[in-house]
N, C-alpha and C positions, 0 to 999 in steps of 0.2 A: 700553706695548704698541703695536706698530705698527698702523696702519690701512691697509686695502687697498680698492681699488676693487672693488665687488661684481661687476662684469663683467670683471675682469681675469683672464687665464688664465696659469697658471704650470705649468712641468713639474717634477714632484716625484718623487724616487725612491720606488718602491713600498714598500721596507722601512721608510720613515720614516712611513708612514700607518698609524695604529692603527684597528682596527675600531670601529664605532659601538656603544657599550654599549646604546643604545636602538633598535637595529635591530629593526623589527617583524617582519621575515621570519625565521622560524625554520628553514625547510627550503629547500634549494637543489637543484634538479634537476641531477645530474651530467651528464646527456645534453645539457641545454640549455646548461650552462656550456661544454661541449666545442664545441658549435655556435657559441657566442658567441666562444670563443677562436679558432676557425678564421676567423671573420669579422674579428676584430681583427688577426690575422696578415696578412690580405689588405688590409684597408682602414684599420687603425688604430682608435684610440678616437675615435669621431665625436662623442660627447657627453661633455664634461668631468665629472669627479667634483666633488662639493662637500665641502669640508673646512673645519675651523677651525684656526687657527694659534696656537700657544702659544710664548712665549719663556721658556725655563727657564735659570736661571743655573747655570753649571757650577762645579765646585769651584775651578777656577783663576780664577774671576771673570768669565769670558766668558759669552756668551749662546748657547744652543742652541735651534734651532727644532724644535718637534714639531707633528705634524698629526693631527687626529682626524677620521675620516670621518663626514660627515653623511648623504650620499646617494651611492649608486653602488657598493654592495658587490659586486653581481654583476659589474660591469665591472672592479672591482679584482681579484676572484678570477680572472676570465677572462684578465685581462692577465698575471697571474702564470703561469697555465697556458700562455699564448702566449709566455712568456719575455721580456716587456718589462721594462726596467729603470726606465723613467720613464712617468708617465701625466699627461695634462693635467688640471688642477684649477682650480676657482674657489674662492678663499679668502674665507670669511666672517669677520667679526670674532670674536675669541676670547672675547668676553664673552657669547656665546649661552647662554641658560639651558637647563635640561634640557628644558622643555616645547617650546622652539623647535627643539631638535635632533630630538626625537621627531616633532614636527609636520612638519618638513622631510623626514624619512625616510619618513613615511607618504605625503606628497604625491608625493614622487619615485617611490615604488613604484606608487602608484595611476596615475600618469601614464604610466609606461613598461610595466610588466608587473604585472598585478593580483596583489595578495597573495591567497593562498588565504583563503577566508572566515573561518576561525578565527583566522589571524594578524591579519587586519584587525580582527576583533572584539576581540582582545586588545590591539591598539594603541589602539583607541577607548576600551577600558576603562581603560587607563593614563592617557589624556588626561583622562578624566572623574574617575577616582578619585585619581590622584596629583597632578594639576595643576589640578583643580577646574573644568574646562570643563563647561558644560552641553551637552546634546545638540544644541541649535540652534547653539551656538558651534562645536562640532566640525564640524557640517554645513557651515557657512559656510567654515571653513578648508580643507576638502577638496573644496569645490564640489559637495556632495551635499545631498539633502533631509534634514530631521530624521527622517523615517520610515526613510530608508535607514540612518542611524546607529542608530536604536532597534532596527530589525529585525536589524541585524548583532549588536548586543549581546545580543539574545535567544538567539542561537546558543550562548552560553556557559552557558545554563541546561540544555542537553542533557547527558545522561550522557557520561562521558569516552569510552566506546567509540564513541559516535555522532560526537563531535567529531573523533576520530581518523579515522573513516571519511570525514568531509568533507574533512579536511586531505589525506588520501591519494587523494582523488578517487573513492572507491568510491560515494559518493552526492553529489548536487549540493546547492547551497544551496536550490534550488527544492524538493527532496525534504524539506528540513528543515522547511518550513512545515507540511505535513500532520502530520509527526511532533510538532511543537510543539503542534498542536491537541489532542493526547492526553496532555499533560504531567501531568494529574491522574489518568491511568489508566496507570500504568507498565507493567503486563503487556501491555495492548493496544499501547502505544507500542513496546515491545520487539518484539512480534510483527510490527508493521508495518515496523519498521526491518529486521528479518531478511528479510521478504518483498521489500522494495525491493532489498536487497543480492543475495540469492540468486536471486530470480525476475526481476530486472532490470525492475521495474515502472517505468513512466513516471511523471512528476510528476502527470499528469492522473489516472492510475489510483490513485495513492497518495492524492490529494486526495479522490477519490470514496469510497474506503474510509474515510478519516478522517471525512468528512461523514456517512456512513451510521452509523458508530459513535457520533458525537456526537448524531445525531438519535435513535437508539435510546436513548441515555442520557436524553435529555429526555423521551421517551415513557415510559420505565420509571419516571421520577421521580414520575409521577402514578398509577402502578399498584403495588399492593402486591407486592413480590417473592415469588416462590414458591421457597423453599429447595430443594425437590426438583428444580425445573426448572433452577435455577442449578447444582446438583451434576451433573445429567445433561448440561447444556451443557459443563461442564468435562470430564467423562468422554468424551463424544463428540469433543470437540476434541483430546484427547490420543490417542484411538484412531485418528482419521482424519488427524491431523497438520495440521489446518487450522481456521479459525474456523467455529464452528457456533452457530447462534442458534435458539432455540425460542420460538415465539410461541403462547401459550395462547389459546384461544377458548372460547366458551360450551360448545361440543361439540368435543372434540379440539383440534387446533391445526395449526401449520405449522412444518416443520423446514427451515431454510435452511443449506446447506453451501457455503462459498466454495471456488472453484477458479480457477486462473489459466492453465491450459493443458490441452490434450487429454490429455497424460500424467498430469496431476493427476487428471483425471476417471477415467482407466483405473485408477489406483491405488485411488481411492475405491471404484470398482465391484468391484475384486478383494477389497477388505476386507469389503464388505457382501454379496458374492455367496456363495450356498450351492448345494450340489448339488441340492437339492430346489427345483423351480420352484413358485412360489406364485401364487395369483390376485392380480392387482394390486388387487383390491377386497377382499382377505381381511380387512384391518383393519376396513373398513366392515361387512362381513358379520358378523364376530365381535361388533362393537358392537351390531348389530341383534339377534343371537341372545341376547346378554346382557341387553339392556334391553327387548327385546320391541317389538312394533309396536302402537301405540295406534290403535284403530279410530276414525277421525274422518271427517268429511265430506271426500271427496277433493278435494285442491287440487294443481294443478300436476302434478308427477311422480307423486303418489300415484295418479293415474288409471291408471298402468301396473300398479300392484299390484292394483287392483280388476279390471282387464281380465284379468290372469292368473288370478284366482280364478274369474271368470265362465267362462273357457275350460275350466278344470279341471272345473267342475261340469257343463258341457255334454258333455265327453268321457265322464264317468262315466255320464251318462244314456244316451248312445249305446251304451255297452258293455252296459248292462242290456237295451237293445232288441235286441242281437245274440244273446242266449241262445236256443238252439233250443227249439222246442216238443216235446211228447211224440211227435207224429207224425214230426217230423224226426229225433228220436233213434232211432226204430224204423228209419227208412230208412237211417241211418248204420250201425246195427248189422248190417243185411242186406247191406252191401257190404263189399269188401275194400280200400276206399280208405284212404290214410294219413290219420290224424286231422288233420294240418296241412293236407292238401289239401282235406279237407272244409270246414275252417274258411275256407280261402281261397276255395273255391267258394261257400260259404254266405253270405259277407259281401255280395257284390253282389246275391244273390237277395233278401237282406233289406232292400235299399235300395229303399224304395217310391218311386213317382213322387212328385214334389213335391206334398205335401198341404197345403192352406191351413190345416188344423187342427193341423199339427205344430208346437206352440208351443215344443217343446224344442229345435228346430233352432238351431244357433249362428248361422245366417244371420238369424234373427229378432231377434237382439239388436243393439242399437246402443249405443255407448259415448259 
């Protein structure tokens, strides 16, 4: 088998170049290929392809050269679209092993046009599983950190639907991080994924939601779960179409409803709105009526209750003082005044001048 200079450039017919069976890129954008083909028509292939050369013996005893692509499949496809018959190539030795071919293909794609995150992760997976490379070895070969390789491989633990969304560009690799935080809660993970896709959440918004869910999980780990509350959370979430959380307290609790836009809030309002307007404190009033009020030494806001009782007592006392005497009744009967007018006129007459001994006046009370 012939040896060639690694930096030598040859012109090879495009039909003689076979595709790379270890090509890490699974999808090629037709629009981008057309743009590249237009550029090649105008300027030619500026970056040579990389191939390996094999010499195969023909039936008549002669030798025939075959070429297998290592790197540059986009340029090869665009060259065919542009109508080129030959392309410039750099020929590597034909004894390249499979790992070397895959490694070169990954490096070439990373250096020129980034692979989509899933294709890159699949390529890393092949290097680790099929060829025995460790994460740090893969990292050195592609010029990245070990964490970069490990995080890429974690993408493959996502459900297929989410991997496809990353490949199609519906969500970014950054969105995958908060989704992966919920890998042990598949329902919450699926909900967050759908919110990212359909509500166009930013990475920061998605991370905030994931952290909140993770925090609530840790908090609930130390509290006995209430089956009724869990069931109610699920029913409310299904009814409102969003995440609902119920936090029980010693008395009552707190209901949290997530929304992501003004339109979401309007929809929630429509669902919970009724024709009958209710007192905002109706739940609290009902609780007080059901459980009663324990008379204790007033503290804080309880002073308001005591004050209301004092005012009620004073009003009752004043009403008793306003009852007319027998003499006044006789005067009323001898006149043709309207009863209401009499009462209206009699009220101010019954208001004595301020008397220091009037102990029942509300003015003599202090709270």
